C-alpha positions as CSV (number, residue, x, y, z in Angstrom):
1,X,157.3,75.6,97.9
2,X,155.6,78.7,96.1
3,X,152.2,77.7,95.8
4,X,151.0,81.2,95.0
5,X,147.7,81.8,93.8
6,X,147.8,83.6,90.1
7,X,145.3,84.8,88.1
8,X,147.6,87.2,86.4
9,X,147.1,86.2,81.9
10,X,149.9,84.9,80.3
11,X,151.0,88.1,77.1
12,X,153.5,87.5,74.6
13,X,156.7,86.0,75.6
14,X,159.7,88.3,76.3
15,X,163.4,87.0,74.7
16,X,165.3,85.0,77.5
17,X,168.5,85.0,79.1
18,X,171.6,83.3,77.9
19,X,172.9,80.3,79.2
20,X,176.0,79.0,80.0
21,X,177.3,76.7,77.2
22,X,175.5,72.8,78.2
23,X,173.9,73.4,80.8
24,X,170.3,73.2,81.7
25,X,168.2,76.4,80.8
26,X,164.9,76.0,83.3
27,X,163.4,79.5,82.0
28,X,160.0,79.6,82.0
29,X,156.3,79.3,83.2
30,X,156.1,76.1,84.9
31,X,152.6,74.6,86.5
32,X,152.6,73.4,89.8
33,X,151.4,69.4,90.6
34,X,151.0,68.0,94.3
35,X,151.8,64.6,95.1
36,X,149.0,62.6,94.2
37,X,149.5,64.0,90.9
38,X,146.8,66.7,91.0
39,X,147.2,70.2,89.2
40,X,147.6,73.0,91.9
41,X,145.0,75.5,89.7
42,X,145.8,79.1,89.5
43,X,148.9,79.4,90.6
44,X,152.2,79.6,88.4
45,X,155.8,79.5,88.9
46,X,158.4,81.9,86.9
47,X,161.9,80.8,86.0
48,X,164.9,83.1,84.8
49,X,168.7,81.9,83.9
50,X,171.1,84.4,84.6
51,X,174.4,82.7,83.6
52,X,174.6,80.1,86.5
53,X,172.3,82.3,88.9
54,X,168.4,80.5,88.2
55,X,166.0,83.2,89.4
56,X,162.6,81.6,90.9
57,X,159.8,83.9,91.7
58,X,155.9,82.9,92.3
59,X,153.6,85.5,90.9
60,X,149.8,86.2,92.9
61,X,146.2,87.8,91.5
62,X,147.1,91.4,92.7
63,X,150.4,91.2,90.8
64,X,152.7,91.0,93.5
65,X,155.3,88.6,94.4
66,X,154.9,86.9,96.8
67,X,158.2,85.2,97.2
68,X,161.0,85.2,95.4
69,X,164.8,82.9,95.7
70,X,167.5,82.4,93.8
71,X,169.2,78.7,93.3
72,X,172.0,77.6,91.2
73,X,172.4,73.7,89.1
74,X,174.3,71.4,90.5
75,X,175.0,67.2,89.3
76,X,170.7,67.6,87.7
77,X,169.6,69.0,90.6
78,X,168.4,72.5,90.9
79,X,168.9,73.7,94.9
80,X,168.3,77.2,97.1
81,X,171.2,78.6,98.5
82,X,169.1,80.0,101.5
83,X,167.7,76.3,101.9
84,X,170.1,73.3,100.7
85,X,167.6,71.1,101.8
86,X,165.3,72.2,99.1
87,X,166.1,71.0,95.7
88,X,164.9,69.2,92.8
89,X,166.2,66.6,90.2
90,X,165.8,68.7,86.7
91,X,165.3,66.2,83.3
92,X,167.6,66.7,81.0
93,X,165.1,68.7,78.9
94,X,164.8,71.5,81.8
95,X,161.1,70.7,81.5
96,X,160.4,68.7,84.8
97,X,161.2,69.0,88.1
98,X,161.2,66.9,91.0
99,X,160.9,68.3,94.7
100,X,162.2,66.2,97.5
101,X,159.0,66.5,99.4
102,X,157.3,64.5,95.9
103,X,155.3,67.7,94.5
104,X,156.5,68.2,90.2
105,X,156.7,71.2,88.4
106,X,156.1,71.0,84.6
107,X,157.2,73.3,82.2
108,X,154.1,75.1,80.4
109,X,156.2,77.8,78.2
110,X,160.0,78.1,77.9
111,X,159.4,82.0,78.3
112,X,158.3,84.9,80.4
113,X,155.3,86.8,80.0
114,X,155.5,90.8,78.5
115,X,153.3,91.7,81.2
116,X,155.2,89.9,83.5
117,X,158.6,90.8,83.0
118,X,157.6,94.5,83.3
119,X,155.4,94.5,86.7
120,X,158.6,92.3,88.4
121,X,161.6,93.7,87.1
122,X,162.6,95.1,90.2
123,X,161.8,92.3,92.4
124,X,164.3,89.3,91.2
125,X,167.0,88.8,93.4
126,X,170.6,89.6,93.2
127,X,172.6,86.7,93.0
128,X,174.4,86.1,96.2
129,X,177.9,84.4,96.2
130,X,178.6,81.3,93.6
131,X,179.3,78.4,96.0
132,X,183.0,77.1,95.5
133,X,183.1,73.6,94.3
134,X,186.4,72.2,95.3
135,X,188.2,69.6,92.8
136,X,188.6,66.2,93.6
137,X,192.1,65.1,95.1
138,X,192.7,62.0,92.7
139,X,190.5,61.5,90.0
140,X,188.9,58.2,91.0
141,X,188.2,59.1,94.8
142,X,187.4,56.1,96.7
143,X,183.3,56.5,97.1
144,X,182.2,57.0,100.5
145,X,179.0,54.8,102.3
146,X,176.0,57.4,102.1
147,X,174.5,57.0,105.5
148,X,170.2,56.2,105.5
149,X,167.7,59.0,105.2
150,X,166.2,60.1,108.5
151,X,162.6,59.4,108.2
152,X,160.2,61.0,110.2
153,X,158.3,60.2,112.8
154,X,154.4,60.4,112.8
155,X,154.0,64.0,113.9
156,X,150.3,64.8,113.4
157,X,148.5,66.2,116.3
158,X,147.7,69.6,118.7
159,X,150.9,71.2,120.2
160,X,151.4,73.1,123.4
161,X,154.0,76.2,122.0
162,X,156.9,77.1,124.2
163,X,158.2,80.7,123.2
164,X,162.1,81.0,123.5
165,X,162.3,82.3,127.1
166,X,160.6,78.9,128.0
167,X,156.8,80.8,129.2
168,X,153.6,78.9,127.5
169,X,152.6,80.6,123.7
170,X,148.7,82.2,123.6
171,X,148.9,80.1,120.4
172,X,148.1,76.8,119.9
173,X,150.1,74.1,117.3
174,X,148.5,71.5,115.0
175,X,150.3,69.4,112.3
176,X,148.2,67.3,109.6
177,X,148.4,66.6,105.9
178,X,146.7,68.9,104.0
179,X,146.1,67.3,99.8
180,X,149.5,65.5,101.1
181,X,151.4,68.0,102.4
182,X,153.0,68.3,105.6
183,X,150.8,71.4,106.9
184,X,151.7,73.1,110.0
185,X,149.1,75.9,111.8
186,X,149.0,78.5,115.1
187,X,145.7,79.6,116.4
188,X,144.9,82.1,118.4
189,X,141.1,82.6,119.2
190,X,139.3,83.0,115.9
191,X,142.5,84.0,114.2
192,X,145.3,81.8,112.5
193,X,148.3,81.2,110.1
194,X,149.4,78.6,108.4
195,X,152.6,77.0,106.2
196,X,153.4,74.2,104.1
197,X,156.6,72.7,104.3
198,X,159.0,69.8,103.1
199,X,161.3,67.6,104.6
200,X,164.7,66.3,103.9
201,X,166.5,63.8,106.0
202,X,164.7,64.6,108.8
203,X,164.6,68.5,108.8
204,X,161.3,70.1,108.4
205,X,161.7,73.7,106.1
206,X,158.5,76.0,106.6
207,X,157.0,78.7,104.4
208,X,157.5,80.7,107.7
209,X,161.5,80.5,107.0
210,X,161.9,78.3,110.1
211,X,163.7,74.7,110.3
212,X,162.5,72.3,113.0
213,X,164.0,68.7,114.4
214,X,162.0,66.4,115.6
215,X,162.6,64.4,119.1
216,X,163.6,60.6,118.9
217,X,159.8,60.3,120.2
218,X,158.1,62.2,118.0
219,X,156.7,64.4,120.5
220,X,158.8,67.3,120.7
221,X,159.8,69.8,117.4
222,X,162.5,72.6,118.4
223,X,162.3,75.4,115.8
224,X,165.6,77.2,114.3
225,X,164.2,80.4,116.0
226,X,164.4,78.5,119.5
227,X,160.8,78.2,120.2
228,X,159.4,73.9,120.8
229,X,156.6,72.6,120.2
230,X,155.8,69.5,122.8
231,X,152.7,66.9,121.6
232,X,149.4,66.8,122.9
233,X,148.6,63.7,124.8
């Protein structure tokens, strides 16, 4: 979720890009708040609007781009192109985003710093094709009942990892909550890597650019890269 440490100081703002008339303009510098309301210190998110394409980038202390994404706004929600499950409700002023995983972004400034614009001028992603929105067949369509959202069972614990070919991986997986955020960790000896995640309708999306679904008994996680995690007794 674009939770990246940032030690860069904010300088004088640059001029903002033009927006589509009548649309919400989220351009600016944003702060991140966890589910419990605590501020994620040392982290900044930068957002720029180009027409109806939204560019999002996180900054790091060494001045490199840790993550860059593109999104669009539809019916008051910001939605990622490459992960439709990741979305946030935006208030009418464009100053607050409430994300589907419970975290919040609050706009600190409606401008982007000069230093950031120069440093990341080559890192803004190229926008993908705009999604096609089909017009309603009738002006008053019959509403379709919304199915209940799938609730994720308790999946915390230690897991055996199986590769895509079915063999057991040397790493050991673990699932836990860290500062209220569902976190996945793979440990191999003394080395480890971990990623935060968010859940939308039972589907897990992680910072490893993978998605996972959980079995009905909550003991197996099947990932989009064909690997499986099986919870140990």
